[in-house]
C-alpha positions in Angstrom: 0.0 0.0 0.0 1.5 3.3 -1.0 1.0 6.6 0.9 0.7 9.8 -1.0 3.2 12.4 0.1 1.7 15.4 1.8 3.2 18.5 -0.1 2.0 20.9 2.6 4.7 20.2 5.2 7.7 21.0 2.8 5.9 24.1 1.7 5.4 25.2 5.3 9.0 24.6 6.1 10.2 26.6 3.1 7.8 29.4 3.9 9.0 29.4 7.5 12.7 29.5 6.5 12.1 32.3 3.9 10.0 34.3 6.4 12.5 34.1 9.2 15.4 35.0 6.8 13.5 38.0 5.6 12.6 39.2 9.1 15.8 38.4 10.9 18.4 39.1 8.2 17.1 40.9 5.1 14.9 43.5 6.8 17.6 44.7 9.3 20.2 44.9 6.5 17.8 46.8 4.2 16.9 49.2 7.1 20.6 50.0 7.7 21.1 51.1 4.1 17.7 52.9 4.1 18.6 54.9 7.2 22.1 55.6 6.0 20.8 57.1 2.8 17.8 58.7 4.3 19.2 62.2 4.1 20.7 61.8 0.6 24.0 60.8 -0.9 25.7 64.1 0.0 25.1 63.7 3.7 26.0 60.0 3.5 29.3 60.9 1.8 30.0 63.6 4.5 29.4 61.1 7.2 31.7 58.5 5.7 34.4 61.1 5.0 34.3 62.4 8.6 37.9 62.2 10.0 36.9 60.1 13.0 35.0 57.6 10.7 37.9 57.5 8.2 40.3 56.8 11.1 38.1 54.0 12.4 37.9 52.4 8.9 41.7 52.8 8.5 42.4 51.3 12.0 40.0 48.4 11.3 41.7 47.7 8.0 45.2 47.9 9.5 44.3 45.4 12.3 42.9 43.0 9.7 46.0 43.4 7.5 48.2 42.4 10.5 46.0 39.7 12.0 45.0 37.7 8.9 48.6 37.0 7.6 49.7 36.0 11.2 46.7 33.6 11.5 47.4 32.3 8.0 50.9 31.3 9.0 49.8 30.0 12.4 46.8 28.1 10.9 49.0 26.3 8.3 51.7 25.5 10.8 49.3 24.2 13.4 47.3 22.1 11.0 50.5 20.7 9.4 51.9 19.7 12.8 48.6 18.0 13.9 47.8 16.3 10.7 51.2 15.1 9.6 53.0 14.3 12.9 52.4 12.4 16.1 53.9 14.1 19.2 53.2 14.4 22.9 50.6 17.1 23.5 49.0 16.9 20.1 45.5 16.6 21.6 46.2 19.5 23.9 47.3 21.6 21.0 44.0 20.8 19.1 42.0 21.8 22.2 44.0 25.0 22.8 43.4 26.1 19.2 39.6 25.8 19.7 39.5 27.7 23.0 38.6 31.0 21.4 35.4 29.4 20.2 34.2 28.8 23.7 35.5 31.8 25.6 33.8 35.2 25.4 36.0 37.8 23.7 35.3 40.1 26.6 36.9 37.6 28.9 39.9 37.5 26.6 40.1 41.3 26.7 40.0 41.3 30.5 42.8 38.7 30.6 45.0 40.8 28.4 44.2 43.8 30.5 45.2 42.0 33.7 48.4 40.8 32.0 49.6 43.9 30.0 47.7 46.7 31.7 49.4 49.4 33.8 48.4 47.5 37.0 48.8 44.1 35.4 51.4 41.4 35.8 53.7 42.8 33.1 52.5 46.4 33.4 55.4 47.7 35.5 58.0 46.2 33.2 56.3 47.6 30.1 56.1 51.0 31.7 59.7 50.9 32.7 60.7 50.2 29.1 58.2 52.8 27.7 56.1 50.2 26.0 52.3 50.5 25.7 50.2 47.5 24.9 46.8 48.3 26.3 44.7 51.2 24.9 46.9 51.1 21.8 47.3 49.2 18.5 49.2 46.3 20.0 46.4 45.4 22.5 43.8 45.6 19.7 45.9 43.3 17.5 46.5 40.8 20.4 42.9 40.4 21.3 41.8 40.2 17.6 44.5 37.5 17.1 43.0 35.5 20.0 39.4 35.6 18.7 40.4 34.8 15.1 43.1 32.2 15.8 41.0 29.0 15.1 39.5 29.9 11.7 42.3 29.1 9.3 43.5 26.0 11.3 40.0 24.5 11.6 39.3 24.9 7.9 42.7 23.4 6.7 43.1 20.7 9.4 40.3 18.3 8.3 41.5 18.4 4.7 45.1 17.7 5.6 43.9 14.8 7.8 41.8 13.3 5.1 44.5 13.5 2.5 47.1 11.8 4.5 50.9 12.1 3.9 51.5 9.6 1.0 52.0 12.4 -1.6 54.5 14.2 0.6 56.4 11.0 1.3 56.6 10.3 -2.4 57.9 13.8 -3.0 60.6 13.3 -0.3 61.8 10.1 -2.0 62.1 12.1 -5.3 64.4 14.5 -3.5 62.1 17.5 -3.1 62.9 20.0 -0.4 60.4 21.0 2.4 59.5 24.2 0.6 59.0 22.4 -2.7 56.7 19.8 -1.1 54.6 22.5 0.5 54.4 24.7 -2.6 53.8 22.0 -5.2 52.0 19.2 -3.2 50.4 20.5 0.0 49.3 24.0 -1.0 47.4 23.0 -4.2 45.4 20.4 -2.2 44.4 22.9 0.6 44.2 26.2 -1.4 40.4 26.5 -1.4 40.0 25.6 2.3 42.9 28.0 3.0 41.2 30.9 1.2 37.9 30.0 2.9 39.5 30.2 6.3 41.1 33.6 5.4 37.7 35.0 4.4 36.2 33.9 7.7 39.2 35.2 9.6 38.9 38.6 7.9 35.2 38.9 8.5 35.7 38.1 12.2 38.6 40.5 12.6 36.7 43.4 11.0 33.6 42.8 13.1 35.2 42.1 16.5 33.7 44.3 19.2 33.7 42.8 22.7 37.4 42.1 23.2 38.5 45.2 21.4 36.2 47.4 23.6 38.0 46.2 26.7 41.6 46.8 25.5 41.2 49.8 23.2 40.1 52.4 25.7 37.5 53.7 23.2 39.6 56.8 22.4 37.9 58.6 19.6 40.1 59.1 16.6 42.9 57.0 18.1 41.9 53.5 19.2 38.3 53.2 17.9 37.8 50.5 15.3 34.7 50.7 13.1 32.3 48.7 15.4 33.4 50.8 18.4 33.0 54.0 16.4 29.4 53.0 15.5 28.5 52.6 19.1 30.0 56.0 20.0 28.0 57.7 17.2 24.8 56.1 18.5 25.6 57.2 22.0 26.2 60.7 20.6 22.7 60.5 19.0 24.3 60.9 15.6 22.1 58.3 14.0 22.8 59.3 10.4 26.6 59.0 11.0 26.1 55.7 12.9 24.1 54.2 10.1 26.5 55.4 7.5 29.4 53.7 9.4 27.3 50.6 9.9 26.6 50.4 6.2 30.3 50.4 5.5 30.8 47.5 8.0 27.8 45.7 6.5 29.2 46.0 3.0 32.5 44.5 4.2 30.5 41.6 5.8 28.5 41.1 2.6 31.6 41.0 0.5 33.0 38.3 2.8 29.8 36.3 2.6 29.9 36.4 -1.2 33.5 35.3 -1.3 32.6 32.6 1.2 29.8 31.3 -1.0 32.0 31.3 -4.1 34.8 29.4 -2.3 32.3 26.9 -1.0 31.2 26.3 -4.6 34.8 25.8 -5.7 35.4 23.4 -2.8 32.3 21.3 -3.7 33.3 21.4 -7.3 
């Protein structure tokens, strides 16, 4: 006896998914751009070209340009060590890499503050040598490095583990150097996962708020990244400027999402 499939349930699920996406994602994004352009393109351009906003964009970009390459090198090295070698503490290293996924960025910021702040463990030594970490660029970079550390490694590691080490061993027997093995054997196999991890790392670095808010000091025009600057503009009741800055951050996020989707398609292909 055959049972006719009820087409109502799939349609309801699709409608629910589309409805929630429109309400929770599309509508807020559309509202951001609508409010940003509410007073016209001239006011929008003035808000974007405000010196404090331009500095926030520059600082956010600078942090990403520092953090992403460092995490790229760290992610490849950590994934290579875990996937290709067996050593004491291998499981501990895998756990440590994933710690930023489970710890609030604000907690990480407080830890850095207690370690490198003026009253922190290393604060007196840093002050003695005229080195400032907290409420300056180094502190912002450190906390952003912490929250973005797992992204590249976690994308590359499963692929390296699935591929094994047979190709690398064959290259060794043919006399290839370590760099030649990495460039001609390992890198082509992981390139899409690597780019995917870089896109995720960049998006996370650009949008980080909690940890940076603790270690930056929120100094307008000096240590404010774009997310922090948006909050300050809202607190100042400068809604048009806040939405203009938010639209810039949203555009960066949308670009990252488009790249992510393209790379996912290449990985599946």
